C-alpha positions in Angstrom: -187.2 -35.1 -56.7 -188.1 -38.8 -57.0 -186.1 -41.6 -55.3 -186.0 -45.0 -56.9 -185.2 -47.8 -54.5 -184.4 -51.5 -55.0 -185.2 -53.9 -52.2 -183.8 -57.5 -52.0 -183.7 -60.3 -49.4 -181.0 -62.7 -48.5 -183.7 -65.3 -47.6 -185.4 -65.6 -51.0 -183.7 -66.0 -54.4 -185.3 -64.1 -57.3 -187.1 -61.6 -55.0 -187.0 -57.9 -55.8 -189.1 -54.9 -55.3 -188.6 -51.4 -56.7 -190.4 -48.5 -55.2 -190.5 -44.9 -56.4 -191.2 -42.3 -53.8 -191.0 -38.5 -53.5 -187.7 -37.5 -51.8 -189.7 -35.2 -49.4 -191.7 -38.2 -48.1 -191.1 -39.5 -44.6 -189.5 -42.8 -43.7 -192.9 -43.8 -42.4 -194.5 -43.3 -45.8 -191.7 -45.4 -47.3 -192.1 -48.1 -44.7 -195.8 -48.3 -45.4 -195.2 -48.5 -49.2 -192.7 -51.4 -48.5 -195.3 -53.2 -46.3 -198.1 -52.7 -48.8 -195.9 -54.0 -51.7 -195.2 -57.2 -49.6 -198.6 -57.7 -48.1 -197.0 -57.3 -44.6 -198.9 -56.2 -41.5 -198.1 -52.6 -40.7 -198.7 -53.1 -37.0 -195.3 -54.6 -36.4 -192.2 -52.8 -35.0 -189.4 -52.2 -37.5 -186.5 -49.9 -38.3 -184.4 -48.5 -41.1 -180.6 -48.4 -40.7 -178.6 -46.1 -42.8 -175.5 -48.1 -43.9 -172.1 -47.5 -45.3 -170.9 -49.1 -48.6 -170.1 -52.4 -46.7 -173.7 -52.7 -45.3 -172.5 -51.8 -41.8 -175.4 -50.4 -39.8 -175.2 -46.7 -38.9 -178.0 -44.4 -37.8 -181.3 -46.1 -36.8 -184.6 -44.6 -37.8 -187.3 -46.4 -35.9 -191.1 -46.7 -35.9 -191.5 -45.8 -32.2 -189.4 -44.5 -29.4 -188.7 -47.5 -27.2 -187.5 -45.3 -24.3 -183.9 -46.6 -24.3 -181.4 -45.2 -21.9 -178.9 -44.7 -24.6 -177.6 -41.1 -24.9 -178.1 -41.2 -28.7 -180.9 -39.3 -30.2 -184.0 -41.2 -31.3 -185.0 -40.8 -34.9 -188.6 -41.5 -35.7 -189.9 -42.5 -39.1 -192.8 -40.1 -39.1 -190.5 -37.2 -38.3 -187.6 -38.1 -40.6 -187.7 -37.0 -44.3 -185.9 -39.2 -46.8 -184.0 -36.4 -48.5 -182.5 -35.3 -45.1 -180.7 -38.6 -44.7 -180.2 -39.9 -48.3 -178.6 -37.9 -51.0 -176.4 -40.1 -53.3 -177.3 -42.8 -55.7 -176.0 -46.1 -54.3 -176.8 -45.2 -50.7 -177.6 -48.4 -48.7 -180.1 -49.1 -46.0 -181.3 -52.1 -44.1 -184.9 -52.5 -43.2 -185.3 -54.8 -40.2 -188.9 -56.1 -40.4 -188.6 -58.9 -37.7 -186.7 -57.9 -34.6 -187.0 -61.3 -32.9 -185.0 -63.0 -35.6 -183.2 -59.9 -37.0 -184.6 -60.6 -40.5 -184.2 -57.7 -42.9 -184.3 -56.4 -46.4 -181.4 -54.7 -48.2 -182.3 -51.4 -49.8 -180.3 -49.3 -52.3 -181.1 -45.9 -53.7 -180.7 -46.8 -57.4 -181.6 -43.5 -59.0 -182.6 -39.9 -58.2 -184.9 -38.1 -60.6 -184.6 -34.3 -60.1 -187.4 -31.9 -61.1 -190.2 -34.5 -60.7 -192.5 -35.3 -57.8 -194.9 -38.0 -56.8 -198.0 -37.6 -54.6 -197.9 -41.3 -53.5 -195.2 -43.9 -53.6 -195.5 -46.6 -56.3 -194.1 -50.1 -56.6 -192.8 -50.4 -60.1 -191.3 -53.9 -59.9 -192.6 -56.8 -58.0 -190.6 -60.0 -58.7 -190.8 -63.2 -56.7 -192.4 -64.1 -53.4 -191.3 -62.2 -50.4 -190.1 -64.0 -47.3 -192.9 -64.6 -44.8 -193.2 -61.8 -42.3 -193.5 -64.2 -39.4 -191.5 -67.4 -38.9 -191.8 -70.2 -36.3 -189.0 -69.4 -33.8 -188.2 -73.1 -33.2 -188.0 -73.7 -36.9 -185.9 -70.6 -37.4 -183.5 -71.5 -34.6 -183.1 -75.1 -36.0 -182.3 -73.7 -39.4 -179.7 -71.3 -38.0 -178.1 -74.0 -35.9 -177.9 -76.2 -39.0 -176.4 -73.4 -41.0 -173.8 -72.6 -38.3 -172.9 -76.3 -37.9 -172.4 -76.7 -41.6 -170.2 -73.6 -41.7 -168.1 -74.8 -38.8 -167.7 -78.3 -40.3 -166.5 -76.9 -43.6 -164.1 -74.4 -42.0 -162.4 -76.8 -39.6 -161.6 -79.9 -41.6 -158.5 -82.0 -41.2 -156.6 -79.7 -43.6 -157.1 -76.9 -41.2 -155.3 -78.7 -38.4 -152.7 -80.4 -40.6 -151.9 -84.0 -40.9 -152.0 -86.5 -38.1 -148.6 -87.9 -38.8 -145.2 -86.5 -37.9 -142.3 -87.0 -40.3 -138.9 -86.2 -38.8 -137.5 -85.6 -42.3 -139.9 -82.6 -42.7 -138.5 -80.9 -39.6 -135.9 -78.4 -40.6 -133.4 -78.5 -37.8 -130.8 -76.4 -39.6 -130.4 -73.2 -37.8 -132.2 -74.7 -34.7 -129.0 -76.2 -33.4 -127.2 -72.9 -33.8 -129.6 -71.0 -31.6 -128.4 -70.1 -28.2 -131.1 -70.7 -25.6 -128.9 -69.8 -22.6 -129.1 -66.0 -23.2 
């Protein structure tokens, strides 16, 4: 069976990659095909996360065992086969390619083609320029701070708090006088 994946980024508009790969390939083969299609260095640590329909991260399939003390099993890309974890069209994944800044691609299984196989993965669509694999951390933090500040400013304007003036006529005291506070 062949899997057809679409890869997009929230960093770059008009960026898209589509990769076709045999369903019996490993996540490592898929990861290498992604890196090759983007011109990324394959020597960097990264992970896939199987997601639900709301893009919430679930099971992590990582490049290397980092020796964490977590009781969860470690799933390695070279040992995990795509078809063992992905079955349905529409299945979502996140591919974290930059751990320091938590930058990632959003991947969706767009189509399954039963009865056919591929010896090597192929990139069938390459639109737009991918985000850079590496970013300057100071520049990235400044951009994130500006984004957070802008978001906070727009959410908490004066309408959020109400008006500054108090108008006694707007206060509904009917029913208030009838309340018994001595109970």
